[in-house]
MARKE-265452 format. One record per residue (C-alpha): residue number from 0; x, y, z. Coordinates in steps of 0.05 Angstrom, whole numbers, always signed. Layout:
BEGIN
   nr    east   north      up
  NUM       X       Y       Z
...
***
This chain:
BEGIN
   nr    east   north      up
    0    +253    -209    -430
    1    +252    -207    -352
    2    +288    -276    -348
    3    +279    -322    -289
    4    +230    -303    -237
    5    +209    -323    -164
    6    +140    -312    -150
    7    +114    -303     -84
    8     +39    -319     -78
    9     -21    -304     -28
   10     -69    -348     -35
   11    -119    -322      -6
   12    -156    -260      -7
   13    -186    -234     -70
   14    -245    -267    -107
   15    -217    -337    -126
   16    -212    -397     -81
   17    -146    -415     -64
   18    -126    -473    -125
   19    -165    -434    -176
   20    -117    -380    -164
   21     -55    -418    -159
   22     -77    -448    -225
   23     -94    -380    -260
   24     -27    -356    -239
   25     +15    -417    -260
   26     -18    -425    -324
   27     -10    -347    -343
   28     +66    -362    -328
   29     +71    -414    -376
   30     +27    -382    -430
   31     +80    -312    -427
   32    +136    -366    -431
   33    +171    -343    -362
   34    +220    -394    -322
   35    +198    -380    -257
   36    +200    -413    -184
   37    +133    -406    -141
   38    +122    -393     -66
   39     +57    -403     -32
   40     +60    -363     +30
   41     +24    -394     +90
   42     +13    -338    +135
   43     +16    -266    +142
   44     +91    -235    +139
   45    +119    -286    +105
   46    +125    -252     +42
   47    +179    -211     +68
   48    +222    -268     +94
   49    +213    -306     +24
   50    +228    -237     -13
   51    +290    -222     +29
   52    +314    -297     +13
   53    +304    -296     -55
   54    +344    -227     -73
   55    +401    -256     -24
   56    +400    -320     -70
   57    +409    -274    -132
   58    +344    -278    -161
   59    +338    -219    -218
   60    +265    -211    -210
   61    +214    -227    -150
   62    +145    -216    -162
   63     +84    -209    -109
   64     +25    -245    -133
   65     -37    -214     -92
   66     -61    -149     -80
   67     -23     -90     -42
   68     -13    -129     +21
   69     +24    -171     -21
   70     +60    -123     -66
   71     +84     -92     +11
   72    +109    -150     +37
   73    +151    -170     -25
   74    +175     -94     -32
   75    +190     -95     +45
   76    +236    -162     +29
   77    +274    -133     -35
   78    +293     -70      +9
   79    +316    -101     +75
   80    +362    -141     +35
   81    +389     -86      -5
   82    +412     -41     +51
   83    +439     +19     +12
   84    +449     -17     -56
   85    +388     -32    -106
   86    +330     -64     -84
   87    +331    -111    -146
   88    +265    -117    -192
   89    +190    -125    -168
   90    +139    -151    -206
   91     +65    -156    -197
   92      +4    -202    -212
   93     -49    -173    -190
   94    -101    -215    -159
   95    -120    -185     -93
   96    -177    -153     -63
   97    -149     -86     -74
   98     -92     -73    -129
   99     -84      +2    -129
  100      -4      +3    -139
  101     -18     -42    -206
  102     -76      +2    -228
  103     -34     +62    -212
  104     +27     +33    -250
  105     -24     +14    -311
  106      -5     -57    -297
  107     -66    -103    -330
  108    -112    -131    -281
  109    -120    -184    -331
  110     -71    -241    -302
  111     -48    -266    -370
  112     -37    -190    -396
  113      +2    -177    -328
  114     +41    -241    -339
  115     +58    -213    -414
  116     +85    -157    -383
  117    +127    -191    -332
  118    +155    -233    -394
  119    +168    -162    -431
  120    +211    -134    -374
  121    +202     -55    -384
  122    +217     -22    -312
  123    +199     +39    -281
  124    +240     +70    -222
  125    +189     +89    -158
  126    +203    +116     -95
  127    +192     +92     -32
  128    +161    +114     +31
  129    +187     +91    +101
  130    +150     +92    +179
  131    +189     +67    +236
  132    +229     +21    +195
  133    +176      -2    +149
  134    +174      +7     +73
  135    +113     +31     +35
  136    +104     +35     -35
  137     +28     +65     -44
  138      -2     +96     +28
  139      +8     +90     +96
  140     -39    +123    +152
  141     -47    +138    +224
  142    -111    +155    +263
  143    -179    +126    +222
  144    -151     +94    +160
  145    -115     +41    +201
  146    -177     +31    +246
  147    -216     +20    +177
  148    -163     -32    +154
  149    -173     -64    +209
  150    -252     -61    +207
  151    -247     -85    +135
  152    -201    -150    +164
  153    -257    -175    +197
  154    -308    -165    +159
  155    -299    -239    +118
  156    -370    -239    +103
  157    -361    -186     +48
  158    -327    -193     -14
  159    -287    -145     -58
  160    -275     -71     -49
  161    -347     -67     -23
  162    -315     -83     +46
  163    -276     -22     +47
  164    -334     +20     +39
  165    -374     -10     +96
  166    -313     -11    +137
  167    -299     +60    +131
  168    -378     +76    +147
  169    -379     +26    +203
  170    -308     +76    +236
  171    -333    +135    +217
  172    -401    +124    +257
  173    -356    +109    +323
  174    -298    +164    +314
  175    -261    +201    +355
  176    -200    +242    +342
  177    -126    +242    +364
  178     -90    +295    +397
  179     -28    +299    +344
  180     +27    +346    +335
  181     +56    +345    +263
  182    +117    +370    +237
  183    +144    +374    +171
  184    +197    +423    +142
  185    +197    +494    +173
  186    +120    +479    +191
  187     +77    +442    +239
  188      +7    +436    +268
  189     -20    +419    +334
  190     -88    +405    +354
  191    -146    +347    +349
  192    -139    +306    +279
  193    -181    +249    +256
  194    -133    +224    +213
  195     -64    +226    +174
  196     -65    +195    +109
  197      +8    +198     +70
  198     +10    +173      -2
  199     +68    +156     -53
  200     +15    +140    -105
  201     -63    +175    -101
  202    -103    +123     -89
  203    -115     +68     -36
  204    -165      +9     -16
  205    -190     +13     -81
  206    -235     +78     -82
  207    -204    +129     -40
  208    -163    +176     -69
  209    -137    +206      -4
  210     -80    +242     -33
  211    -103    +257    -106
  212     -41    +293    -129
  213      +7    +245    -103
  214     +60    +222    -160
  215    +102    +157    -149
  216    +165    +181    -178
  217    +163    +257    -156
  218    +206    +252     -97
  219    +153    +277     -61
  220    +102    +250     -10
  221     +35    +268      -8
  222      -6    +275     +59
  223     -73    +311     +76
  224    -105    +303    +153
  225    -168    +332    +169
  226    -167    +373    +238
  227    -228    +375    +284
  228    -285    +343    +246
  229    -347    +316    +268
  230    -378    +242    +252
  231    -429    +272    +211
  232    -376    +321    +171
  233    -337    +260    +158
  234    -389    +214    +136
  235    -416    +279     +82
  236    -344    +278     +63
  237    -328    +201     +53
  238    -361    +209     -22
  239    -310    +258     -42
  240    -255    +220     -26
  241    -278    +177     -88
  242    -256    +228    -128
  243    -206    +273     -84
  244    -257    +328     -75
  245    -250    +324      -3
  246    -183    +366      +0
  247    -227    +426     -15
  248    -252    +423     +52
  249    -230    +476     +91
  250    -219    +433    +154
  251    -179    +377    +106
  252    -107    +401     +93
  253     -52    +377     +46
  254     +16    +380     +34
  255     +77    +345      +1
  256    +140    +336     +37
  257    +194    +292     +49
  258    +191    +282    +116
  259    +143    +279    +171
  260    +143    +273    +247
  261     +84    +256    +290
  262     +69    +255    +360
  263      +2    +228    +375
  264     -47    +220    +446
  265     -70    +170    +449
  266     -28    +124    +415
  267     -50    +100    +341
  268     -48     +50    +298
  269      +4     +55    +237
  270     -25     +17    +176
  271     +26      +6    +104
  272      -3     -11     +39
  273     -68     -39     +79
  274     -18     -79    +128
  275     -26     -60    +201
  276     +43     -47    +234
  277     +49     -87    +298
  278     +32     -50    +363
  279      +6     +26    +375
  280     +49     +81    +369
  281     +54    +154    +392
  282    +117    +168    +360
  283    +117    +168    +275
  284    +166    +190    +225
  285    +158    +185    +153
  286    +219    +191    +106
  287    +217    +190     +30
  288    +270    +145     -14
  289    +268    +176     -79
  290    +271    +126    -148
  291    +290     +63     -92
  292    +244     +11    -125
  293    +254     -18    -199
  294    +181     -52    -218
  295    +164     -86    -280
  296    +100     -46    -318
***
């Protein structure tokens, strides 16, 4: 039994109206017999503060109710509060637009079933990625991928995961490469790059298996980059990202590492679990923190 749970809910996004989502989550928590306290966010980033405060106040489990963005916020709050110590226990109630981490951990997308998993309390330790002081549990990227994320956020007139595909198509039609230098281990690459996608897990955006061999607990970050692709080549490759077949293309390079440094011109956006970090960056450093976060599965 997981015991007392702090639940941090993003009432926006996903397919349900705000009040319906709150009612659904509260009913499922009650049916599971959980003792909980619900906090509802009113702005982006607030989940980080609430999760950090909950961990500092001694809550044994802090659950993210939302999509991958809310999971990212709650994870960052837990990890910030932990420092070098254990980060506490993360719960996931998947009620967002994309729920990649939940699906990769085989957490039910049915909210009632997911809350029953919280009540059962079985856990799994997973790795955590860090980039420029920010944590991610599923995926991060520079170059085109965060531009797609930004376009996705503006497409409020489209609901569900279809929005990610439309945003990708729109972005690819206007794509220009970055000049980047990548360094990892004893290896490096320098040239014009369209995107670099870094996976702690193998799927992002609900559809895209950008790093198809990535595993959440293997002690490695998988990364893929595409060098010198034309817009037409990228458009043709897009459907292959739905299965991971794109990594067979001769201009797509796939590696695994525990750290990765990127220098880029012009600056690039950086996304972590679908959330855009503030400002553009020219120096980006990734690290893998093995077995850092315990998640109820």
